[in-house]
VEXDREN-2710 file (C-alpha; in Angstrom, 1 decimal):
% VEXDREN-2710
k/r/px/py/pz
1/MET/-29.8/14.5/62.8
2/PRO/-27.7/15.9/59.9
3/ASN/-25.6/13.6/57.8
4/SER/-22.6/14.1/55.5
5/SER/-24.8/14.3/52.4
6/SER/-26.9/17.2/53.9
7/ILE/-24.0/19.2/55.2
8/SER/-22.9/21.9/52.7
9/GLU/-20.6/23.8/55.0
10/PHE/-18.8/23.6/58.3
11/LEU/-18.6/26.3/61.0
12/LEU/-15.0/26.9/62.3
13/LEU/-14.1/28.1/65.8
14/VAL/-14.6/31.8/66.5
15/LEU/-11.3/33.3/67.6
16/ALA/-12.9/36.3/69.3
17/ASP/-16.3/37.5/70.4
18/THR/-16.0/41.2/69.7
19/ARG/-15.4/42.9/66.4
20/GLN/-12.3/44.8/67.8
21/LEU/-10.7/41.5/68.9
22/GLN/-11.5/39.9/65.5
23/LEU/-9.8/42.7/63.7
24/LEU/-6.8/42.4/66.1
25/HIS/-6.6/38.7/65.4
26/PHE/-6.7/39.4/61.6
27/TRP/-3.7/41.8/61.8
28/LEU/-1.8/39.4/64.1
29/LEU/-2.4/36.5/61.8
30/LEU/-1.5/38.6/58.8
31/GLY/1.8/39.6/60.4
32/ILE/2.6/36.0/61.2
33/TYR/1.7/34.9/57.7
34/LEU/3.8/37.6/56.0
35/ALA/6.8/36.7/58.3
36/ALA/6.5/33.1/57.2
37/LEU/6.2/34.1/53.5
38/LEU/9.2/36.4/53.8
39/GLY/11.5/34.0/55.7
40/ASN/10.8/30.9/53.6
41/GLY/10.8/33.0/50.4
42/LEU/14.2/34.4/51.2
43/ILE/15.6/30.9/51.9
44/SER/14.1/29.6/48.7
45/THR/15.5/32.5/46.7
46/ALA/18.9/32.2/48.2
47/VAL/19.2/28.5/47.5
48/ALA/17.8/28.8/44.0
49/CYS/20.0/31.8/43.0
50/ASP/23.4/30.8/44.4
51/HIS/25.2/27.8/42.7
52/ARG/27.3/27.4/45.9
53/LEU/24.2/26.3/47.7
54/HIS/23.3/23.6/45.2
55/THR/24.3/20.9/47.6
56/PRO/22.1/18.1/49.1
57/MET/21.6/19.9/52.4
58/TYR/20.4/23.1/50.8
59/PHE/18.3/21.2/48.2
60/PHE/16.4/19.5/51.1
61/LEU/16.2/22.9/52.9
62/LEU/14.6/24.4/49.7
63/ASN/12.0/21.6/49.8
64/LEU/11.4/22.3/53.5
65/ALA/10.8/26.0/52.9
66/LEU/8.3/25.2/50.1
67/LEU/6.5/22.7/52.3
68/ASP/6.3/25.3/55.1
69/LEU/4.9/27.9/52.7
70/GLY/2.3/25.4/51.7
71/CYS/1.4/24.3/55.2
72/ILE/0.8/27.8/56.6
73/SER/-1.0/28.9/53.4
74/THR/-3.5/26.0/53.8
75/THR/-4.7/27.2/57.2
76/LEU/-4.1/30.9/57.9
77/PRO/-5.6/32.7/54.9
78/LYS/-9.1/31.2/55.6
79/ALA/-8.7/32.1/59.3
80/MET/-7.8/35.6/58.4
81/ALA/-10.7/35.9/56.0
82/ASN/-13.2/34.7/58.6
83/ALA/-11.8/37.1/61.2
84/LEU/-11.9/40.0/58.7
85/TRP/-15.4/39.3/57.4
86/ASP/-16.9/38.2/60.7
87/THR/-17.9/34.7/59.6
88/ARG/-17.3/31.1/60.6
89/ALA/-18.3/29.3/57.5
90/ILE/-16.1/27.1/55.3
91/SER/-17.7/25.1/52.4
92/TYR/-17.7/21.3/52.5
93/THR/-15.3/21.2/49.5
94/GLY/-13.1/23.9/51.1
95/CYS/-12.9/21.8/54.3
96/ALA/-12.0/18.7/52.4
97/ALA/-9.4/20.6/50.5
98/GLN/-7.9/21.9/53.8
99/VAL/-7.7/18.3/55.2
100/PHE/-6.1/17.0/52.0
101/PHE/-3.5/19.7/51.5
102/PHE/-2.6/20.0/55.2
103/SER/-2.2/16.2/55.6
104/PHE/-0.2/16.1/52.3
105/LEU/2.2/18.9/53.2
106/PHE/2.5/18.0/56.9
107/SER/3.3/14.3/56.2
108/ALA/5.7/15.2/53.4
109/GLU/7.5/17.6/55.8
110/TYR/8.0/14.9/58.4
111/SER/9.3/12.5/55.8
112/LEU/11.7/15.2/54.5
113/LEU/13.0/15.9/58.1
114/THR/13.7/12.2/58.4
115/ILE/15.6/12.3/55.1
116/MET/17.5/15.4/56.3
117/SER/18.7/13.4/59.3
118/TYR/20.1/10.8/57.0
119/ASP/21.8/13.6/55.0
120/ARG/23.5/14.8/58.2
121/TYR/24.4/11.2/59.2
122/VAL/26.2/10.6/55.9
123/ALA/27.9/14.0/55.9
124/ILE/29.4/13.4/59.3
125/CYS/29.7/9.7/59.7
126/LYS/30.6/8.8/56.1
127/PRO/32.0/11.9/54.6
128/LEU/34.1/10.1/51.9
129/HIS/30.9/8.5/50.5
130/TYR/28.8/11.6/50.7
131/ARG/28.9/12.6/47.0
132/THR/28.3/8.9/46.1
133/LEU/25.4/8.2/48.4
134/LEU/23.8/11.7/48.0
135/ASP/24.3/12.5/44.3
136/SER/21.7/14.7/42.5
137/ARG/19.7/11.6/41.4
138/ALA/19.5/10.2/44.9
139/CYS/18.5/13.5/46.3
140/ALA/15.7/14.0/43.7
141/THR/14.5/10.4/44.4
142/MET/14.4/10.9/48.1
143/ALA/12.6/14.3/47.8
144/ALA/10.1/12.8/45.4
145/ALA/9.5/9.9/47.9
146/ALA/8.8/12.4/50.7
147/TRP/6.3/14.3/48.6
148/GLY/4.8/11.1/47.3
149/THR/4.4/9.7/50.8
150/GLY/2.6/12.8/51.9
151/LEU/0.3/12.6/48.8
152/LEU/-0.6/9.0/49.5
153/HIS/-1.2/9.7/53.2
154/ALA/-3.5/12.7/52.4
155/LEU/-5.5/10.7/49.8
156/LEU/-6.2/7.9/52.3
157/HIS/-7.1/10.1/55.2
158/THR/-9.3/12.5/53.1
159/ALA/-11.1/9.8/51.3
160/THR/-11.8/7.9/54.5
161/ILE/-12.9/10.9/56.7
162/PHE/-15.2/12.4/54.1
163/SER/-16.9/9.0/53.5
164/LEU/-17.9/8.8/57.2
165/PRO/-21.5/9.7/58.1
166/LEU/-21.6/12.9/60.2
167/CYS/-24.3/12.9/62.9
168/GLN/-22.9/15.5/65.4
169/GLY/-23.6/18.7/63.5
170/ASN/-21.2/20.8/61.5
171/ALA/-19.4/22.9/64.1
172/VAL/-15.6/22.3/64.1
173/ASP/-13.9/23.2/67.3
174/GLN/-10.8/24.5/65.6
175/PHE/-9.7/27.4/63.4
176/PHE/-9.2/25.1/60.5
177/CYS/-10.5/21.7/59.4
178/GLU/-8.5/19.4/61.6
179/ILE/-8.9/15.6/61.4
180/PRO/-9.5/14.9/65.1
181/GLN/-12.2/17.6/65.3
182/ILE/-14.0/16.3/62.2
183/LEU/-13.9/12.8/63.6
184/LYS/-15.8/14.1/66.6
185/LEU/-18.7/14.9/64.3
186/SER/-18.9/11.4/62.9
187/CYS/-21.6/8.9/64.0
188/SER/-20.9/6.6/66.9
189/GLY/-18.7/3.7/65.8
190/ALA/-18.3/5.1/62.2
191/TYR/-14.9/6.5/62.9
192/LEU/-13.3/3.0/63.5
193/LYS/-12.3/2.8/59.8
194/GLU/-10.3/6.0/60.2
195/PHE/-9.1/4.9/63.6
196/GLY/-7.2/2.0/62.0
197/LEU/-5.6/4.4/59.5
198/ILE/-4.5/6.7/62.4
199/ILE/-2.9/3.7/64.2
200/PHE/-1.0/2.9/61.1
201/SER/0.1/6.5/60.8
202/ILE/1.3/6.5/64.4
203/PHE/3.5/3.4/63.7
204/ILE/5.0/5.2/60.7
205/PHE/5.5/8.3/62.8
206/PHE/7.4/6.5/65.5
207/GLY/9.3/4.5/62.9
208/CYS/10.6/7.8/61.4
209/PHE/11.2/9.1/64.9
210/ALA/13.4/6.0/65.7
211/PHE/15.3/6.5/62.5
212/ILE/16.1/10.2/63.4
213/VAL/17.1/9.2/67.0
214/VAL/19.4/6.4/65.8
215/SER/21.0/8.8/63.2
216/TYR/21.7/11.4/65.8
217/VAL/23.2/8.9/68.2
218/GLN/25.6/7.8/65.5
219/ILE/26.3/11.5/64.7
220/PHE/27.1/12.4/68.3
221/ARG/29.3/9.4/68.8
222/THR/31.3/10.3/65.6
223/VAL/31.6/14.0/66.6
224/LEU/32.7/13.3/70.1
225/ARG/35.5/11.1/68.8
226/MET/36.9/13.9/66.6
227/PRO/40.3/15.0/67.8
228/SER/39.9/18.6/66.6
229/GLU/37.7/21.0/68.6
230/GLN/37.2/23.1/65.5
231/GLY/36.0/20.0/63.7
232/ARG/33.6/19.1/66.4
233/HIS/32.2/22.7/66.5
234/LYS/31.8/22.7/62.7
235/ALA/30.0/19.3/62.7
236/PHE/27.7/20.4/65.5
237/SER/26.9/23.7/63.8
238/THR/25.6/21.9/60.7
239/CYS/23.4/19.6/62.8
240/LEU/22.0/21.9/65.4
241/PRO/19.5/23.8/63.1
242/HIS/18.0/20.5/61.8
243/LEU/17.9/19.1/65.4
244/ALA/16.1/22.2/66.6
245/VAL/13.6/22.1/63.8
246/VAL/12.9/18.3/64.3
247/SER/12.5/18.8/68.0
248/LEU/10.0/21.7/67.5
249/PHE/8.1/19.7/64.9
250/ILE/7.9/16.4/66.9
251/SER/7.3/17.9/70.3
252/THR/4.3/20.0/69.1
253/CYS/2.9/17.1/67.1
254/MET/3.1/14.7/70.0
255/PHE/1.5/17.1/72.3
256/ALA/-1.3/17.9/69.8
257/TYR/-2.2/14.3/69.0
258/LEU/-1.1/12.3/72.1
259/LYS/-2.1/14.6/74.9
260/PRO/-4.4/13.0/77.5
261/PRO/-8.2/13.8/77.1
262/SER/-8.3/15.2/80.6
263/ILE/-6.4/18.3/79.6
264/SER/-8.3/18.8/76.3
265/SER/-10.5/21.8/75.9
266/PRO/-11.3/24.2/73.0
267/SER/-8.7/26.8/74.3
268/VAL/-6.0/24.2/74.9
269/ASP/-6.7/22.6/71.5
270/LEU/-6.5/26.0/69.8
271/VAL/-3.1/26.9/71.4
272/VAL/-1.7/23.5/70.5
273/ALA/-2.9/23.8/66.9
274/VAL/-1.2/27.2/66.6
275/LEU/2.0/25.6/68.0
276/TYR/2.2/22.9/65.4
277/THR/0.7/24.6/62.4
278/VAL/2.0/28.2/62.7
279/VAL/5.1/28.2/64.8
280/PRO/7.3/25.8/62.7
281/PRO/6.8/27.6/59.3
282/VAL/7.7/30.9/61.0
283/MET/10.6/29.6/63.1
284/ASN/12.3/27.2/60.6
285/PRO/13.8/30.0/58.4
286/ILE/15.0/31.8/61.5
287/VAL/16.6/28.7/63.0
288/TYR/18.3/27.8/59.7
289/SER/19.6/31.2/58.8
290/MET/20.6/32.4/62.3
291/ARG/24.0/30.7/62.3
292/ASN/24.3/29.9/58.6
293/LYS/27.0/32.1/57.0
294/GLU/26.4/30.8/53.4
295/ILE/22.7/31.9/53.4
296/LYS/23.6/35.2/55.1
297/GLN/26.3/36.0/52.5
298/THR/24.0/35.0/49.6
299/LEU/21.1/37.2/50.9
300/ARG/23.6/40.2/51.4
301/LYS/24.8/39.7/47.9
302/LEU/21.3/39.6/46.5
303/PHE/20.2/42.7/48.4
304/GLY/23.3/44.5/47.3
305/GLN/22.6/43.7/43.7
306/ILE/19.0/44.9/44.0
307/LEU/20.2/48.2/45.6
308/LEU/22.7/48.8/42.9
309/GLN/20.1/48.3/40.2
310/HIS/17.9/51.0/41.8
311/GLN/20.7/53.6/42.1
END
C-alpha cells in the first residue's frame, strides 16, 4: 500500500482517450482561458485607469477580477499542458500548490462577494452614510480581510490534507487536485481530522450565505418602497450583476460539494468541477460589463486612445 511519504506525484483525470480529442480539449481550454484573461484583464484595466471608477463598488470589482484570474490560472494551465503533452502527472508539490492556491483564492472570492452585498446594502438602504461607512480605509480593510480569510482557510486545509496518510493510490478522479478527490485517497478513518475542518467551513459558508440573503431582503424592501420608477430601475440595475454572480457562485458550489453520493460519478464530478471553477471567471466580466455604462465608456475611451496612438 502506498503512503503519502512514498508518493512523488499524482495522476489527474484523463479528459479524452484519443490524441485528436486531447488536442481538441487543449484548444477549447485555451480559448476559455484566454476569454477569462481578456474579460477580467479589461475590467481591471478600466477600473485602474479611470478615476471615475475609483469608488467602493468598482474597488471590490477589481479585487473580484484579480481573484477570478488567480482561480482559473490555478487549474486550467496544468490541464492544458497535460492535454497537449499527453500526460496525467502532477508532482506532489504541484498538487499541494494547486490545493493551497485554489482554496485561498476561492475562499477569498466568496468572502469578497459577501462584502460586496454589504456594499450594495449600504448604497441603497443607507445612501447618506455610504461615504462614511465605506471610505477608502474601510474598503481596504474589508478587502484585506477577505484575502486574509482565504489565506487562513487555505493554510489550514492544505496542512491538514497533506499530513494525512494516503493508502488508496495516487490517481485523482478530477482534472485538478480537488480536496474531496484527495480525501478519497486517504486511509480509512484518517480523514476525520479534515472532516471536522470541512464542517466548520460549511458553517462559515452558510453564515455568509445568510448575510447575503438578509442584505438582499433589506435591499428589495427599500427599492420597492421607492416612489420613483426610475429610482427603482437604477437601484435594481446596480444590484442585479452582483446578484447574478453570487447566484452562479453559490449554486455551483452547493451542487459540487453537497450533491447526494447517489448521483456522483467521474463524468458528473468533472462537469460540476468545470461549472464552479471555469464558468464564474469567464462569466463574471460579461455579467458586470453587459449593462454597465461606466465600464463600457471607459473601455471605448481606452481603445480610442490606443487607436489614435497607432495612426
